[in-house]
Structure formats: C-alpha cells, structure tokens
C-alpha positions as CSV (number, residue, x, y, z in Angstrom):
1,M,-17.5,-7.5,0.5
2,K,-15.3,-8.6,3.3
3,Y,-11.6,-7.6,3.0
4,P,-12.0,-6.1,-0.5
5,L,-8.4,-4.9,-0.8
6,I,-7.1,-8.4,-1.2
7,K,-9.5,-9.3,-4.0
8,P,-8.5,-8.5,-7.7
9,K,-12.2,-8.3,-8.6
10,Y,-12.6,-5.4,-6.3
11,Y,-9.9,-3.4,-8.1
12,F,-11.5,-4.1,-11.5
13,S,-14.9,-2.9,-10.1
14,L,-13.3,0.2,-8.6
15,F,-11.4,1.1,-11.7
16,S,-14.5,0.7,-13.8
17,E,-16.5,3.0,-11.5
18,V,-13.8,5.7,-11.5
19,F,-13.1,5.4,-15.2
20,S,-16.8,5.9,-15.9
21,F,-16.8,9.1,-13.8
22,I,-13.7,10.4,-15.6
23,K,-15.2,9.7,-19.0
24,K,-18.4,11.5,-18.1
25,P,-18.1,13.4,-14.8
26,T,-21.4,14.4,-13.1
27,L,-22.2,16.2,-9.9
28,E,-24.1,13.2,-8.5
29,K,-23.0,12.3,-5.0
30,N,-22.8,8.6,-3.9
31,Y,-25.1,8.2,-0.9
32,E,-25.2,4.4,-1.0
33,K,-21.7,3.7,0.2
34,S,-20.9,3.5,3.9
35,T,-18.0,5.4,5.4
36,K,-16.1,2.1,5.7
37,T,-16.5,1.4,2.0
38,K,-15.5,4.9,1.1
39,I,-12.3,4.5,3.1
40,Y,-11.6,1.2,1.3
41,D,-12.2,2.9,-2.0
42,A,-9.7,5.7,-1.2
43,I,-7.1,3.1,-0.2
44,G,-7.9,1.1,-3.3
45,L,-7.4,4.1,-5.5
46,Y,-4.0,4.8,-3.9
47,I,-3.0,1.2,-4.8
48,L,-4.3,1.5,-8.3
49,K,-2.4,4.8,-8.7
50,L,0.8,3.1,-7.7
51,V,0.3,0.4,-10.2
52,F,-0.5,2.8,-13.1
53,L,2.5,4.9,-12.2
54,I,5.0,2.0,-12.7
55,P,5.7,3.0,-16.4
56,V,6.3,6.7,-15.3
57,V,8.7,5.5,-12.5
58,L,10.6,3.4,-15.0
59,F,10.8,6.4,-17.4
60,F,12.3,8.5,-14.6
61,A,14.7,5.8,-13.6
62,L,15.9,4.7,-17.0
63,V,15.3,7.5,-19.5
64,Y,15.1,10.9,-17.9
65,D,15.3,11.9,-14.2
66,P,14.8,15.7,-13.8
67,V,16.0,17.4,-10.6
68,N,13.1,18.3,-8.3
69,V,14.2,21.8,-7.3
70,Q,11.2,22.4,-5.2
71,S,11.9,19.4,-2.9
72,A,15.6,20.3,-2.7
73,S,14.7,23.9,-1.7
74,M,12.2,22.9,0.9
75,S,14.6,20.3,2.4
76,E,17.2,23.1,2.7
77,R,14.8,25.6,4.3
78,F,12.9,23.4,6.7
79,S,13.8,20.9,9.5
80,P,12.3,17.4,8.9
81,L,9.3,18.0,11.2
82,V,8.5,21.4,9.6
83,L,8.9,19.8,6.2
84,L,6.3,17.2,7.0
85,L,4.0,19.9,8.4
86,V,4.4,22.2,5.4
87,G,4.6,19.7,2.6
88,G,2.4,17.0,4.1
89,I,-0.4,19.1,5.7
90,I,-0.4,22.8,4.9
91,L,0.3,22.7,1.1
92,P,-2.1,19.8,0.4
93,F,-4.8,21.6,2.4
94,F,-4.5,24.8,0.3
95,E,-4.2,22.9,-3.0
96,E,-7.5,21.1,-2.2
97,L,-9.1,24.4,-1.3
98,T,-8.0,25.7,-4.7
99,F,-8.7,22.9,-7.0
100,R,-11.3,20.6,-5.4
101,L,-13.4,22.5,-2.9
102,S,-15.3,24.5,-5.5
103,L,-15.9,21.6,-7.9
104,R,-19.3,21.8,-6.2
105,F,-20.5,25.4,-6.4
106,K,-21.3,27.3,-3.3
107,P,-20.5,31.0,-2.9
108,I,-18.2,30.3,0.1
109,Y,-16.4,27.5,-1.8
110,F,-15.9,29.8,-4.8
111,V,-14.6,32.6,-2.6
112,L,-12.2,30.3,-0.7
113,S,-10.9,28.8,-3.9
114,S,-10.5,32.2,-5.6
115,T,-8.7,33.6,-2.6
116,V,-6.1,30.8,-2.4
117,L,-5.7,30.8,-6.2
118,T,-5.0,34.6,-6.1
119,Y,-2.3,33.9,-3.5
120,Y,-0.7,31.3,-5.9
121,I,-0.8,33.7,-8.9
122,L,0.6,36.6,-6.9
123,T,3.4,34.3,-5.5
124,K,4.4,32.7,-8.8
125,F,3.8,35.4,-11.4
126,V,4.0,38.7,-9.6
127,F,6.5,38.3,-6.7
128,F,8.3,35.3,-8.3
129,T,8.8,33.6,-5.0
130,K,7.9,30.3,-3.4
131,I,4.4,29.3,-2.1
132,S,5.8,28.4,1.3
133,A,8.2,31.3,1.5
134,V,7.6,33.6,4.5
135,D,9.6,36.5,3.2
136,D,9.2,40.3,3.0
137,T,6.4,39.8,0.4
138,F,4.4,37.3,2.5
139,I,2.1,39.8,4.3
140,T,1.5,41.6,1.0
141,R,0.5,38.4,-0.7
142,V,-1.8,37.3,2.1
143,M,-3.4,40.7,2.4
144,L,-4.1,41.1,-1.3
145,S,-5.5,37.6,-1.6
146,S,-7.7,38.3,1.4
147,I,-9.0,41.5,-0.1
148,V,-10.0,39.6,-3.2
149,G,-11.9,37.1,-1.1
150,L,-13.6,39.9,0.9
151,V,-14.7,41.7,-2.3
152,L,-15.9,38.5,-4.0
153,F,-18.0,37.2,-1.1
154,P,-20.8,39.8,-1.2
155,I,-20.8,39.8,-5.0
156,V,-21.2,36.1,-5.6
157,N,-23.9,36.1,-2.9
158,V,-26.1,38.4,-4.9
159,Q,-29.1,36.1,-5.6
160,W,-29.3,36.5,-9.4
161,L,-25.6,36.0,-9.8
162,K,-25.5,33.0,-7.5
163,D,-28.3,31.4,-9.5
164,K,-26.4,32.1,-12.7
165,L,-23.2,30.6,-11.4
166,T,-25.0,27.5,-10.0
167,G,-26.6,26.9,-13.4
168,F,-23.2,27.5,-15.1
169,W,-21.5,24.9,-12.8
170,S,-24.3,22.4,-13.5
171,S,-24.2,22.8,-17.2
172,N,-20.4,23.0,-17.6
173,F,-19.2,20.7,-14.8
174,R,-17.4,18.4,-17.2
175,T,-15.2,21.3,-18.5
176,I,-14.7,22.6,-15.0
177,Y,-13.5,19.2,-13.8
178,Y,-11.1,18.6,-16.6
179,L,-9.6,22.1,-16.4
180,S,-9.1,21.8,-12.7
181,C,-7.2,18.6,-13.2
182,L,-5.0,20.0,-15.9
183,F,-4.2,23.2,-14.0
184,F,-3.4,21.2,-10.9
185,A,-1.1,18.9,-12.8
186,W,0.6,21.4,-15.1
187,G,1.1,23.8,-12.2
188,H,3.5,21.2,-10.8
189,I,6.0,21.8,-13.6
190,T,7.4,24.5,-11.4
191,K,8.8,21.6,-9.3
192,Y,11.4,21.3,-12.1
193,E,13.8,23.7,-13.8
194,L,12.0,25.4,-16.6
195,N,14.1,24.4,-19.6
196,V,13.1,23.3,-23.1
197,T,13.4,19.6,-22.3
198,N,11.2,19.8,-19.2
199,V,8.6,21.9,-21.0
200,L,8.4,19.4,-23.9
201,L,8.1,16.5,-21.4
202,L,5.4,18.4,-19.4
203,P,2.7,15.7,-20.1
204,I,5.0,12.9,-18.8
205,L,6.5,14.9,-15.9
206,T,3.1,15.9,-14.5
207,L,1.3,12.6,-15.3
208,P,1.4,11.6,-11.6
209,Q,-0.2,14.8,-10.6
210,L,-2.8,14.5,-13.4
211,M,-3.7,11.0,-12.2
212,S,-4.0,12.3,-8.6
213,A,-6.2,15.2,-9.7
214,L,-8.6,12.9,-11.6
215,M,-8.9,10.6,-8.5
216,Y,-9.2,13.6,-6.1
217,G,-11.9,15.1,-8.2
218,Y,-13.8,11.8,-8.2
219,L,-13.5,11.5,-4.4
220,R,-14.6,15.1,-3.9
221,I,-17.8,14.8,-5.9
222,S,-18.7,11.2,-4.9
223,F,-17.7,11.1,-1.2
224,G,-17.2,14.7,-0.1
225,F,-14.3,17.1,0.4
226,K,-12.6,15.4,3.4
227,Y,-11.7,12.3,1.3
228,P,-9.5,13.9,-1.3
229,L,-8.0,16.2,1.4
230,L,-7.0,13.2,3.6
231,F,-5.9,11.2,0.5
232,H,-3.7,14.1,-0.6
233,M,-2.2,14.6,2.8
234,F,-1.5,10.9,3.3
235,T,0.2,10.7,-0.1
236,N,2.5,13.7,0.6
237,L,3.3,12.6,4.1
238,L,4.2,9.1,3.0
239,A,6.4,10.4,0.1
240,L,8.1,13.0,2.3
241,S,8.7,10.5,5.1
242,L,10.3,8.0,2.7
243,S,12.5,10.8,1.3
244,L,13.8,11.5,4.9
245,L,15.0,7.9,5.4
246,P,18.8,7.5,5.3
247,F,18.8,5.1,2.4
248,S,16.5,7.4,0.2
249,D,19.4,8.9,-1.7
C-alpha cells in the first residue's frame, strides 16, 4: 500500500492486527513485513495511541490534573540537553531492557532484565531515591545490581534450567506479557504524589503507560527489540521537547 498513513483503511487494519495480538498474545514473529512496512506500522501505532488518549487528556484537562513530581524534579536537576538525554534516551533504554527485552526468553535477556529490575527495586524500595539520581547510593545500587546479574548468568545457562525456563515462557507467555504491561504502567504512579486520590485513580493515571506497554510488547514480539526501543525514545523525546517550549506552561 502506497502512503498508508493517509488512508483510514490502513488504521482499521493495523488496529485489528494489534488488538488480535493483545487479546491472544503469541511468540510468533512477523517475517512477512518489510522494514519499511514495520516503520509505517510503528508510526501508525503512535497516531492511534494519540487518538485513543484523547479521553484521558480531556480527563486531565477538565476533571483532575495531578502534579507530575517526577518531571518537575528532573527539570530542576538537569539542563535541557541533559534532560533530553536522560529522559529521552537513557531511561527509555533501561525501561525497555527491563520490561520488553525478556518477553522472548534467552538467558542473556533474562539476566539483563533482572539486573536492571534489581536496580529499580533497590532505588525505589531500599534506598528511596530517584532512578536517575547520581547520589551517594548510586555506586552501591549499580554494584549490587551487577552482582545479581553476574550470579544469575551462570545459573540460567545451566542446560536443564534453561530448557525449563524456555518451556515456561512458551507456555505462559500470555501471563508474562500482561504482567509486564501492568508492572510497567503501574510503576509510573511514582510520577505523582502518592496520596489516596492518586492511588484510587491509578488505572486512569497510568492508562497512557498501559497503552504504550501493550503496543511496545506487540512491536517487540512481532518486529524485534529495536522497534519498541526507538518508539519509546521518540515518544519521550517529543514530549520532553514540547515541554521545554516557552509556551508549554
């Protein structure tokens, strides 16, 4: 199809394809689509995401607009260029390592995801600091996470365990996919102040991230890891760039 992004029929077809995957996710990779078509689909998904987020944007604008304490904190700590680097490149990279890379099981994928996840857990629930904070606990967090990865690597490469985990991933992929989407989305509640209202509104406040996770997971399985990674980076870079414009307030 020539110039598919300007044709409504293309979006209906793309939505149907992605929705079918979300309803019944499988580990089958799409080998039929060309790189050009995959790029079109990634852009098309971004446009579909914007359309489906209109009700959420209206809710934030008209009903309840929570303060994004994470963005405010990062804007105070970083210059615009560093903010784009950290928020637009580094953080999406590590989030994709954590939540999307190991959707397909390989020992190295599992170890990398577990290592970064350990860093997140240590940062948020042990040291109670920020993911991007380079403070007096940073070296400790990095070293402990690295140790977890170094210990895990030889263990998950034991042949019988690797076979067990491969079979488990294949048999339980649907659950793994849904849980990765939920954890990714709900983890973003820390962007806001943890009060009763925000916790009760968790499903709405994190709906944009849940939609992103569902799409990223589809791209990861169907097209490969680089597609959700670049999609995620582009989304963050665009949002951060717009927030830096003088009229964004």
